[in-house]
C-alpha positions as CSV (number, residue, x, y, z in Angstrom):
1,M,-94.0,8.8,36.1
2,L,-96.0,12.1,36.1
3,L,-98.4,13.5,37.7
4,K,-102.1,12.9,36.8
5,E,-103.2,16.5,34.3
6,N,-105.6,17.2,37.3
7,T,-102.6,18.0,39.2
8,N,-101.8,21.9,39.5
9,L,-98.5,22.8,41.2
10,K,-99.3,23.4,44.2
11,E,-101.2,20.8,44.6
12,K,-98.1,18.7,43.4
13,E,-96.4,20.4,46.2
14,E,-98.1,19.3,49.3
15,L,-98.2,16.4,48.3
16,Q,-93.9,16.0,48.0
17,K,-94.6,17.9,51.4
18,Y,-96.5,15.6,53.1
19,L,-94.8,11.9,51.7
20,Q,-91.6,13.6,52.6
21,Q,-92.8,13.9,56.2
22,I,-93.7,9.8,57.0
23,P,-90.7,8.1,57.3
24,E,-89.9,10.5,60.4
25,Q,-93.5,10.7,62.0
26,W,-93.7,7.1,61.5
27,D,-89.9,6.6,62.6
28,S,-90.1,3.9,59.5
29,D,-87.9,3.3,56.4
30,I,-89.7,3.5,53.4
31,F,-89.3,1.9,50.6
32,I,-90.9,1.0,47.7
33,F,-90.1,-2.7,46.3
34,S,-92.4,-2.9,42.1
35,H,-90.1,-5.1,40.6
36,E,-89.8,-9.3,40.5
37,I,-88.7,-11.5,43.6
38,F,-85.0,-12.8,42.0
39,H,-81.8,-12.5,43.1
40,G,-80.4,-9.4,41.4
41,S,-83.4,-7.2,42.8
42,V,-83.2,-8.4,46.2
43,N,-79.6,-6.8,45.7
44,Y,-79.8,-4.7,44.8
45,L,-82.7,-3.4,47.7
46,I,-80.0,-4.7,50.5
47,Q,-77.3,-2.3,49.1
48,E,-80.2,1.1,48.8
49,I,-80.5,-0.1,52.5
50,K,-76.3,-0.4,53.5
51,N,-76.4,2.5,51.7
52,N,-78.8,4.2,53.5
53,F,-77.4,6.0,56.8
54,N,-80.0,7.1,58.0
55,K,-81.6,4.4,58.4
56,R,-84.1,4.3,60.6
57,N,-85.7,1.9,63.4
58,N,-88.2,-0.2,61.4
59,I,-88.3,-0.7,57.8
60,S,-92.8,-0.6,55.6
61,L,-92.3,-2.1,52.4
62,L,-94.4,-1.1,49.5
63,L,-94.2,-4.9,48.0
64,T,-95.8,-5.0,44.4
65,T,-95.3,-7.7,42.0
66,N,-95.4,-10.9,40.8
67,G,-93.4,-13.5,42.1
68,G,-90.3,-14.6,41.9
69,E,-87.4,-17.2,43.5
70,P,-88.8,-19.0,46.5
71,D,-85.0,-18.1,47.8
72,A,-84.8,-15.0,47.0
73,A,-87.8,-13.9,48.6
74,F,-86.3,-15.8,52.2
75,R,-83.6,-14.2,51.8
76,M,-84.5,-11.0,51.7
77,A,-87.1,-11.3,54.0
78,K,-84.8,-12.3,57.0
79,F,-82.1,-9.7,56.4
80,L,-85.1,-7.6,56.6
81,K,-86.1,-8.7,59.9
82,K,-82.8,-8.8,61.2
83,E,-81.5,-5.3,60.0
84,Y,-85.3,-3.4,61.6
85,N,-87.3,-3.8,65.0
86,K,-90.0,-4.1,62.8
87,F,-90.8,-5.1,59.3
88,T,-94.3,-3.5,58.3
89,I,-95.5,-5.0,54.6
90,F,-98.5,-3.1,52.9
91,V,-100.2,-4.8,50.3
92,F,-101.9,-2.0,47.7
93,G,-102.0,-4.3,44.5
94,Y,-100.5,-7.8,43.1
95,C,-98.8,-9.6,45.7
96,K,-98.2,-13.3,44.5
97,S,-96.4,-16.5,44.9
98,S,-92.6,-15.4,46.1
99,G,-94.7,-12.0,47.6
100,T,-96.8,-14.2,49.8
101,L,-93.8,-15.8,51.0
102,L,-92.0,-12.4,51.7
103,A,-95.1,-11.2,53.7
104,L,-94.8,-14.3,56.5
105,G,-91.5,-13.2,57.4
106,A,-93.2,-9.6,58.1
107,N,-94.5,-8.7,61.7
108,E,-97.4,-7.3,60.4
109,I,-99.3,-7.0,56.5
110,V,-101.3,-3.9,55.7
111,M,-103.8,-4.6,52.4
112,S,-105.8,-1.9,51.1
113,D,-108.9,-2.6,48.9
114,F,-106.5,-2.8,45.8
115,G,-104.0,-4.9,48.1
116,E,-104.1,-9.0,47.2
117,L,-102.5,-11.3,47.9
118,G,-101.9,-14.9,45.9
119,P,-101.6,-19.0,46.9
120,L,-97.4,-20.5,47.8
121,D,-96.9,-22.1,44.7
122,T,-93.8,-21.9,42.8
123,Q,-93.1,-20.5,39.2
124,V,-90.9,-23.1,37.2
125,A,-89.4,-22.9,33.5
126,K,-91.5,-24.8,30.4
127,E,-90.0,-27.1,28.9
128,G,-88.3,-26.1,25.8
129,D,-89.9,-22.0,26.7
130,L,-88.6,-19.1,28.2
131,R,-91.6,-18.9,29.8
132,R,-92.7,-19.7,33.3
133,E,-95.2,-21.3,34.5
134,S,-96.9,-22.2,37.5
135,G,-96.8,-26.0,39.6
136,L,-100.6,-25.3,40.0
137,N,-101.2,-26.2,36.4
138,L,-100.0,-29.9,36.5
139,K,-100.8,-30.3,40.2
140,Q,-104.8,-29.7,38.3
141,S,-104.2,-32.0,36.0
142,L,-103.0,-35.1,37.4
143,K,-106.3,-33.9,40.1
144,L,-108.1,-34.1,37.3
145,I,-106.9,-37.2,36.0
146,R,-107.6,-38.8,40.3
147,E,-111.4,-37.6,40.2
148,E,-112.5,-38.9,36.2
149,V,-110.6,-42.2,36.2
150,P,-113.2,-43.7,38.8
151,K,-115.8,-42.2,37.1
152,I,-115.1,-43.8,33.6
153,F,-114.3,-47.0,35.0
154,K,-117.7,-47.1,36.1
155,D,-119.6,-45.8,33.0
156,C,-117.0,-48.5,30.9
157,L,-118.6,-51.1,33.5
158,L,-122.4,-49.9,33.5
159,A,-122.2,-49.8,29.4
160,I,-120.3,-53.3,29.0
161,L,-123.5,-54.6,31.8
162,D,-126.1,-53.3,30.1
163,L,-124.3,-55.8,26.7
164,D,-125.2,-58.5,29.6
165,P,-129.3,-58.2,30.8
166,D,-129.1,-61.8,32.5
167,K,-125.3,-60.9,34.0
168,S,-124.3,-64.2,33.3
169,T,-121.9,-64.0,29.8
170,I,-119.7,-62.0,30.8
171,P,-117.5,-63.0,33.7
172,L,-117.0,-59.8,36.2
173,K,-113.3,-60.1,35.7
174,V,-113.3,-59.7,31.9
175,M,-116.3,-56.5,32.6
176,E,-113.5,-54.6,35.0
177,D,-110.4,-55.8,32.9
178,I,-112.3,-54.0,30.0
179,A,-113.3,-51.6,31.5
180,A,-110.6,-50.8,33.2
181,S,-108.4,-50.7,29.6
182,I,-111.1,-48.2,28.0
183,A,-110.6,-45.5,30.8
184,G,-106.4,-46.6,29.8
185,S,-106.5,-45.5,26.8
186,L,-108.7,-42.6,26.4
187,L,-106.7,-41.0,29.7
188,Q,-103.1,-42.6,27.7
189,P,-102.8,-39.3,25.3
190,I,-102.9,-37.3,28.8
191,L,-100.5,-39.0,30.9
192,T,-97.5,-39.3,27.9
193,Q,-97.6,-35.2,28.4
194,I,-97.4,-36.0,32.0
195,D,-92.8,-36.4,32.6
196,P,-92.4,-38.1,35.5
197,A,-89.1,-35.9,36.4
198,R,-91.3,-32.7,36.3
199,L,-93.4,-34.0,38.4
200,G,-90.7,-34.7,40.7
201,E,-88.8,-30.7,40.1
202,I,-92.5,-29.3,40.8
203,D,-93.5,-31.0,44.3
204,R,-89.4,-30.5,45.1
205,A,-90.2,-26.9,44.6
206,T,-93.0,-26.6,46.4
207,T,-91.3,-29.1,49.4
208,I,-88.8,-26.0,49.2
209,A,-91.3,-22.8,49.0
210,M,-93.4,-24.5,52.4
211,K,-89.9,-25.2,54.7
212,Y,-89.4,-21.4,54.3
213,G,-92.6,-20.7,55.2
214,E,-92.2,-22.2,58.0
215,R,-88.8,-20.9,59.5
216,L,-89.9,-17.6,58.7
217,N,-93.3,-18.1,60.7
218,P,-93.5,-21.0,62.7
219,T,-96.4,-20.2,63.8
220,Q,-98.4,-20.3,60.6
221,I,-98.3,-24.0,59.8
222,K,-101.3,-24.5,58.9
223,A,-101.7,-21.6,57.1
224,I,-98.2,-22.8,54.8
225,E,-100.8,-25.9,53.7
226,T,-103.1,-24.0,52.7
227,L,-101.7,-21.2,50.8
228,T,-99.8,-24.6,49.1
229,S,-102.1,-27.0,48.3
230,N,-106.0,-25.4,48.6
231,Y,-106.4,-22.4,45.9
232,P,-106.6,-23.3,42.4
233,S,-104.5,-20.5,40.4
234,H,-101.7,-18.2,40.8
235,S,-104.0,-15.5,39.5
236,F,-106.4,-16.7,43.1
237,V,-107.0,-13.8,45.2
238,I,-106.3,-13.5,48.4
239,D,-108.0,-10.2,49.5
240,Y,-108.0,-8.0,53.4
241,D,-111.0,-10.6,54.3
242,E,-109.4,-14.4,53.8
243,A,-106.0,-12.6,54.4
244,S,-106.8,-11.8,57.6
245,K,-108.6,-15.5,58.6
246,L,-105.3,-16.9,57.3
247,F,-102.7,-14.9,58.9
248,G,-104.1,-14.0,61.9
249,D,-101.9,-11.7,64.2
250,C,-100.0,-10.5,61.6
251,I,-103.5,-9.1,59.6
252,K,-103.8,-7.8,63.0
253,R,-106.4,-3.9,61.5
254,P,-108.0,-3.1,58.7
255,I,-105.5,0.3,56.7
256,T,-105.4,3.5,58.6
257,E,-106.4,6.4,57.3
258,A,-102.6,7.9,56.6
259,E,-102.2,4.5,55.9
260,K,-104.7,5.4,52.5
261,N,-103.8,8.6,51.8
262,L,-99.8,7.2,51.1
263,E,-101.7,4.9,49.1
264,R,-104.1,7.9,47.2
265,Y,-101.6,10.0,46.9
266,L,-98.8,8.2,45.3
267,E,-101.3,6.6,43.4
268,K,-100.9,10.6,41.9
269,Y,-97.5,10.8,41.2
270,E,-97.6,6.7,39.1
271,F,-100.1,4.6,39.2
272,D,-98.5,1.1,38.2
273,I,-95.6,1.8,41.1
274,M,-98.7,0.8,43.6
275,R,-100.9,-1.6,41.6
276,N,-98.4,-3.9,39.4
277,P,-94.3,-4.5,39.1
278,S,-93.1,-1.4,37.7
279,G,-89.4,-2.3,38.0
280,F,-88.8,0.6,40.8
281,I,-87.0,-0.3,44.0
282,G,-86.0,2.5,46.6
283,T,-86.9,5.0,48.9
284,L,-89.9,6.8,49.5
285,E,-87.6,10.0,49.5
286,E,-85.7,8.2,46.2
287,L,-89.0,8.4,44.5
288,L,-89.8,11.9,45.2
289,T,-86.7,13.1,44.3
290,K,-86.4,11.0,41.1
291,D,-86.5,14.2,37.6
292,S,-89.4,12.8,35.9
293,I,-91.4,13.4,39.0
294,A,-89.8,16.6,40.0
295,E,-90.6,17.9,36.7
296,G,-94.1,17.0,36.5
């Protein structure tokens, strides 16, 4: 984490002084969570908060994540709501999947021009692969099949009717059976790739995310349903304008100048901490006192 080359020593000292004053001015603990949301990372944050002997009334969580486990996100949100009078999430970069679930539990969400939430889809382990994939992938495949089956059936039926211009040689029922058989044979290779057990697993994971969202914010049922079903991909961008329509009172206002300054000055220290998950979890004070920062 090095300061940008054009940041001189005087500017560096001014930035540090400004950032160190923010928690006191806001009466808020400022934590940076630039990490995937798993039980281990959540446990680390909880322990950091418990070890913070100068705990303030509120918490401002600068959240950057690609998602993770909905169970861990739910537990994290419940803890922060219990420990603090006001829980504010700042989104200055990626905040996807379980990050969006966590945001549902906040009293307030603040988004900059760089911030983006994402659909409330769950990441599941790919069969025979260590990587994880979005549950939306299989849902989109099923949606495609549902849309294509009637089209293929209709096209096949019309083609067969064209072979019988008098509409009398082949009974309609036979034509329908032939069209259905052709449509089925064309889609069979795709259908064999869909494992019913895996489909059930994805559906169950989606239901879990929905139920957690409802428990964290029972006033946002419609938004939760939209987040779980109305977006085509895990990476779909939900920016400030769309998020403000979805979340209503949770996103009441645009980002203030003071909050823009926080984002801008932190960016001078480490761009990736603000925009992409970098692996850092800790307070703003801890970030500023890291050796790599202090030495410039």
